[in-house]
N, C-alpha and C positions, 0 to 999 in steps of 0.2 A: 420727430417726437418719439421719445423712448417708450417701451412697453408700459412701464410703470406710470409714466405721465398720461398715457392714453386712458388707462384704467381710472385714474383719478379724474380725468376730464369727463369720461362717461358718467361716473358717479355724480359729479357736480352738475352736469346737464340734466340728468334725470331728476335730481333733487330740485333744481331751480325751475325747470320748465314743466315738470310733471309728466308730460308726454312728448317724446322726441321722435321724429320720423327717421327712417333709414337714410334718406338723402341728407337730412340735416347732420346726422352723425358722420356720414362719409365726408361731407364738405368741411365740417369743423375739424375733424381729425386728420384729413388728408391721407386716407388709407383706402385700400381696395375692400370690396365686399367680403372677400375671403378672410382678410385680416380682422375686419370688424366682427365677423361671425366667431372667429377664434377668441377675440377679446370678450365677447358676450358669454361664450361658453365657459371661459375661465372664471368670469365673475360669478356665474351660476354654480358651476361644479366645484371649483376650488375654494371660493370665498363665500359661498352660500348666499350670494346676492339674489334677492327675490325679483329678478328681471323677467318680465313677461311682455309678450307682444299683444297689444290691444287692437284687434281688427276693426272694431267699430270706430276707434279714434285715429287709426292709421299710424300708430307709432309704438315705441317701447316706453314702458314705465315700470316703476317699482310696485309690486303687489303688496300693499300695506296690510292686507288681511291674511296674508300667507302665514303658514306655520312652518316650523323647522328650526334648524340651527340659527343662532343669532348672526346677522350679517354685520361685519365691521371691516373696513379696509385696514390692512396692516399699517402700523405707524411708521415703519421703516422699509425702504426699498434698497436693494444692494446691487452693486456692480458685480461682474463675474468674479473679480478678485476678492471683493468683500464677502460674497456668498461663500466662496471657497474657504476663506478665513473663518467664517462663522461655523461652517460644518466641521472644520478642523478643530476649533475650540471646543465644541460640544463633544466631539469624539475623544479628545484628549482628556476631558473631564471624566468621561466614562471609563477610559483606560486607566486613569490615575488611581482610582480605587473602585473597582467594579462592585464590590459588596456594599459599600456605604453610599455611593453617589448614584448608582444606576437607577434606583426607584424614583429619584428626583430629576435626573437628567433625561431619561428616556422620553417622558412627555414633551420636554422642550425640544429634543431632537426631532420628534415626530412633527411638531409644529413648524420647525425650520424646514423640514422636507416638504410640508404642505405649501408653505409660502413660496419655496423655490419652484415647486411644480415641475414642469417639463423644460426648465431652462437649460443653460449650457453646462451647469455644474451637476455632475453625476454624484449625488451624495453617497450612494452605496459604494461606488467604485473608489471614491476618495477615502472613505472610512476603511476600506479593505487594504489600502496602501499605507496606512499609518498604524504603527504599533509602538507601545511603550513597554520596555522590558523592565520588570520590577524584580528586585532581588533583596532579600532580607526584610521584607515587609511583614509586620506582625498584625494579624487581623484584629481590628478594634470591634468592640461589642456593638452590633447594629442598633440595639435598643437605646444606647446612650447618645449616639451621634445626633439624631434629630432633636433630642431634648436639650443638648448643649447648644446646638445651633439656635434653637428658639430662645433659650435663656440669654444668649449673646445679643440677639436682636431686641428682645424685650427688656434687656438690662435688669435681669432678676438674678438673685443668688440661687445656688443649687447646693444640695447636700450630697456628698459622694462617699462611697466606701472605696478606698484606694489601696492597692497593693504595690508597694515600692520594691522592685526587683533587686535594687542595690543593697538594701538593708533586709529584704525579705520580711518586711513588716506590713501589716494591714491596719489602717486607721480610718476613722470616720471624721469628716470635717465639713464645714460650710465654706464655700469659696464664691468669690465674685468673678465670673468669667470676663476676660479682657479681649482675647483673640485666639483663633485657631491657627495652628502652624502645621503645614505639611512639609516634613523634612526627611529626605532620604527614604521615601516610601512609607513613612509612618506619620500619624497624626498626634499632635501635642496641643495642650491647652495652657496658655499663659493666664494666670489668675491670681487674684489677691486671696491668700489663705487666711481666714479669720481664726483658725486654730493657732497658726504660727505668727499671725499679725505681720505678715511679710509677703512679698511676691514669691510665687512658686510656679514651677513648670510641671505639668502632669501628662504622662503618656496616656492616650485614650485607651489603649489596650490594657492598662493597669486599673482603669476605673471599672470596678465590678458592678456597681449599681449607682444610680443617681435619681434624685427627684427634685423638682423645682420648689423653691420656697417663696412665700408671699412677702418677700422683703426686697427692696431695691438693691441692686448691685452697687458696690463701692467702685466708683470710677477712678482709674489711674491715668494720668496724662501720657500721651504717646511718647513724649520725650523721656519720661521716667521709665516707661517700658523698654524703650530702645536702649537706654543707658544700662539697664539691668540685664536684659536678655540678649542684647546684641553687642555687649562689650567685648566678648571673647569668642574664640573659635568654637564652632559647633553649637549644639543645642543646650549644653550645660551653661548655667547662668552664674552670676556672682558679681559683686562690686569690686573685688580685689583683682586687678588686671596685671598680668605680667606679660613679658614679650619673649618669644622663642625665636632663636636664629637657627635656621636649617639650611644645610648646603647640599644641593643635589648634584649628581654626576652630570657631565656634559651631555650624555645621551638622554637622561631623564629630564634635563633642563628644557629640552625642546617642547615638552608637554607642560611642565610645571610653570614655566614662565608665562603661559597663556591661560592658566587657571586662576579662578577667583576663590581664595580660601576665606577671605574676610574683607570687609569694605575698607578697613584701615591698613591693610597689609602693605609692606614695602619689599621691593626686590631689585636685585641687580646681578649682572654677570660678573664673574671675576676674570683674571687674566687667562685662566685655564679653560674658560668656557663653561665653568660650573655656575649654577644659579643659587644665590643666597637669598632665601626668603625669610622675612621677619613678619611674624603674625602674633597678635595678642591672644591670650587665653586666660580664662578664669578657673578652669578645672582641667587638669592634665589628661584625664582619662580618654576622651575622644581624640585629642591631639596625638597622644601616644599610639592609639589604634591606627590613625592615618599614617603616622611615621612608620610603623611596623609594616604597613602594606607595601611600602617602597623598599623594604629589605636593605640590601647592601648598596642601594643607590642614593642613600641619604645619610647625612651625619648631623647629629645635634651639636651645635656649637655652644649655645647658651639657652637657658641658664644651667649651671653644673648639676643641680639636683634633678632636672628633667633628663639630662644625659644619664645620670645614675639610675633613674627609674627605668629608662630604656634598656640599659645594660642588665638590670635585674630581670626584666621581662624576657630578654633574649636568653639569659642563662637558665631561667626557669623552663623556657620552651625547649632548650637544648637538653636539659636534664630529663624532661618527660619523653622526648623523642630519641634519645641516644640509646635506649635499650632495644 
């Protein structure tokens, strides 16, 4: 019988029989007295079970009149691998965005550690061995994140003051939140904008202020959200989709051929060992940035205007840096 099963069996026996002798527990569980003592101590110290020994009745029982933390057996028990995965998940959430998520994840992490107790998984050591390197993340305002999360779950509209860095314009608008997106270290909100009467994507660090409205959110079907926001490469959205053909050098192809740029991408090697990647896009800005990152190891084959935009960017960079 596993440790978790024994704890549940002890709990069941004490509830069913009210008083259970030591010999009954040992016989039912098939363990030594040392193991039973450890189990009882775990129930009392870790799970706050009101287990007491009643000398007059010669057995163990629950002290119904006791005060203290509420006793409740955890709803889930984990194998060593499952426990390690759970600790890893909570730590990754903390590392993902320490400023926004930490206040909400730390209590969960503490509860996980309490449940695991003195098991085989060393939570502190596991967390010490896992790190997420974040680059280019823009801090989002801490005061808007919880409110947006609550509006998402409650399906309420919110009023936001939003600064768009692309146009350098600030507007106020009512939006119906649809979903939060974490993309390349930054948070974005997919929402129905009632000012534009259309779907829009908002960077959370651009939301200067928000407050909830006592109006139900307008729901948009997942299929429509995916068709609009997931149609092209990157975070930029749009309904007009074009396809880019990019050819990577044989050396760079060893990495690119294993990368996922988009769910609908196509790719193949040519006779020279180069990799030709075809990827859809709605807005060229982020795609160009990704192409520029690979420098002389990539060539834009199609469409011609995307190739011309790349050339203009390279010429502008050369002009700035040639002095």
